[in-house]
Residue, then its C-alpha position, 0 to 999 in steps of 0.5 A: m565431654s571425653v576423649l572416647l566421646n568426643e573422637a566417637k562423635a568425630m565418626q558420626d557420619k562414618l558410623s551412619w554409613f556402616r548403620r546405612e550399608i548394612h540397613k540397606k542388606p539385612e538379611v536373617g537368621m543364620d546366613l547373613p554373608i553380605t552384613t558379616a562381610f562388610v562388617k569384616e571388610q570395614l575392620e580390616k579397612h582399620g587395621l583391624k585383625v579379624d576371625q571369622i569363627i563361624d560362617c557369619g560370626l565375627s571377632v577381634l581380639i585387641e591385647g592391651g599394652k599392659p596386662g590384665k583380664t579380658i572382657l567381651l563386647r558383643a553386638d549382633m547383626d542379623a534383621l526381621p522377616l519383617a517388610e520395612e515400611s520406615g521411609e526412609e531414604f536407605a530402607s531395606e532393598f530386600e523385600g519381606k526383611s528389614h533391620g525392625c530391631g536395629h541389629d543395624m545399629h549394634a553392628a554399626s557403633l560395634i565397629g565404632t568401639a573397635i576403632l576406639l579401641d584399636k587407638h587407645k589400644d596402649q592404654i588398655h590393662g588385659r585384652v578387649k573381644l569383640m564379637w558379631q553374631p547372626g542368629e539373635e532372633t531365633f536364639e542360635g547364634m550366640k549357641a554357636m559363637i560359644a561352641a566355637g570358642i567365643m569365650e575361650n583363648p582368651s577366657l573371660d572375666a566379664a562381658l557388656d552387650l547394648h540394645v537400641d530404645a526405640s522408645s525413648p530418646v537420645g540421652v536415656l540409658n537403662f540398665s538395673k541389677g539382677p533379672f534385666t530381660t525374661s527367658a523365653d521357651n518357644y513350644l510346640m504342642k502336636i495333638k494326634g487324634s483321629g479324624c472322620h466326616g463332620s456329621m459323625p463326631e462320635n467317630s473321631i478323637d478329636p484333636l480340636n477339643v484337645a486342643v481346647q482343653i488344653y489351652n484352658a488348662i494352661a490359662s488356669m495353670r497361670f492364674r491358679e499355680i503362680k504367684s501375681s505378683e510374679f512375671l509371666a507371659m503365656s501365648i498361644c499363637s498359632i493353632s493348626s488344622g483342618s481345613s475343611f467344612n465338614i472333615i474332623p482333622d486328625s492332628v493339631e499343632m500348636r505353637g506358643t511363647m513364655r517369657t520369665y524373669n524366674p527361672a524357677i518358674r522357667d523350669y516349673v512351667v516347662g515341665r506343667l507344659e509337658q505333662i498338660t499336653k501328655e495327660v489332657s491328650s490321654l484324658f481325652r483319647a488322643e496322643g500329645s507331645l511337647e517340644i520346646v523349639s528354641s530358647a534364650p536364658t534371662i540376661s541378670n546384670d551383676p549386682e555389683m558390675v552395675d554399681k561398678v559401672l554407674g561409677y565409670l559414668e561420672d566421667f564419661g561426658m554425659d549424664f544420662e536419664r536412667d530408671p534405676s528400676f527399669r526390666l525388659p519384657a524381652s529376650d536376647d541369646f547374650g544371657y548364654v554368656a550372662r550365666t557364665v561370666p559377670s555380664v551388663m546389658f544396657f539399654i539406649g535411648c535411640k527414638p527420633d525427635g518429634l515421634e510419640k510411638n515408635l516400637l522394635h519390631n514394627p514396620k515404622v520403626v526408626f532410629d536417631e543415629r545421634a545414638l550411634p557415638i554415644a554407643s561406641a563410646l560408651m562400650a569403650h569406656c566402660a570396658m578400658k574402666w573395669l580392665e584398670e580397675h581389675a588390672 
């Protein structure tokens, strides 16, 4: 077992306590005052200088004892607007909110990484910058951290990120070359027609009829314009309109999401969505508009960096189970970093023994805390190895 992994496992109780304290008080979006204060307090208790670069975003810079480059390690801290049904003794104390995506695991494990790196800073070639961000679920947090300078002073040369995998047991570590997560575009379509009494539809410009035509046109576009070999998820998830039995409404709002690994497909589909919304609406005498409400780019794992990380794992002290073709059909705003500097995102198993089904974003999801020290040591080990190799 490597020194870092051994030291991290000795912190198991501490890491579990970090995680449980964060877990009990989940906060969503960009406003995480309790979580931010807790993470900052624990880092400072261990002698680390913390910069609060946005209201609920933290960074720590660890200067190595030897000259070299700079690598970023990232964790998110925000929870979900989801009532918890895990049955854990330390379950959410806040109604309608929970850490169903495991960001409590991320935040806690990266505190452990910071402690390990600080202990071994004399051996570090260059610098390690660590960050804890809000607003990953809304794709706002990373953009805010970048605007506040997380990628500058010093500028970054590489980055690592880690996400828990609730569906795989401890000992699984997936990361593959190239596109690893999908891009995401969450969109709002607005259709403006003209309402009237339901018995006289000829006097209306029925926006619900237009919405149906747009829905069908999008489905047709997906299967007639995009190769079947390309992954593309197109889902209209909400249609909002009138509330009466006998009134044709004036307007309709449709909300949906689009996911793909291919940036060219993403650009094409966004253009077609706008065209379909406007032109189908116009065909039926209505007005239509499209707004991309939030988005995140694909995380593409740098192929050369993936090869290097595979080498680093040889003396990490664990034999991980890995699927080299694994890709994650979900999205994450770490993509804003990964498109700028060579990066790798890990997906690390944490499904408790004996569970057949355990899913992220599910009210019953639970996490095996044995993954915490592994995650802490993994990030520290790979960061130190990469900096040493590129000194």
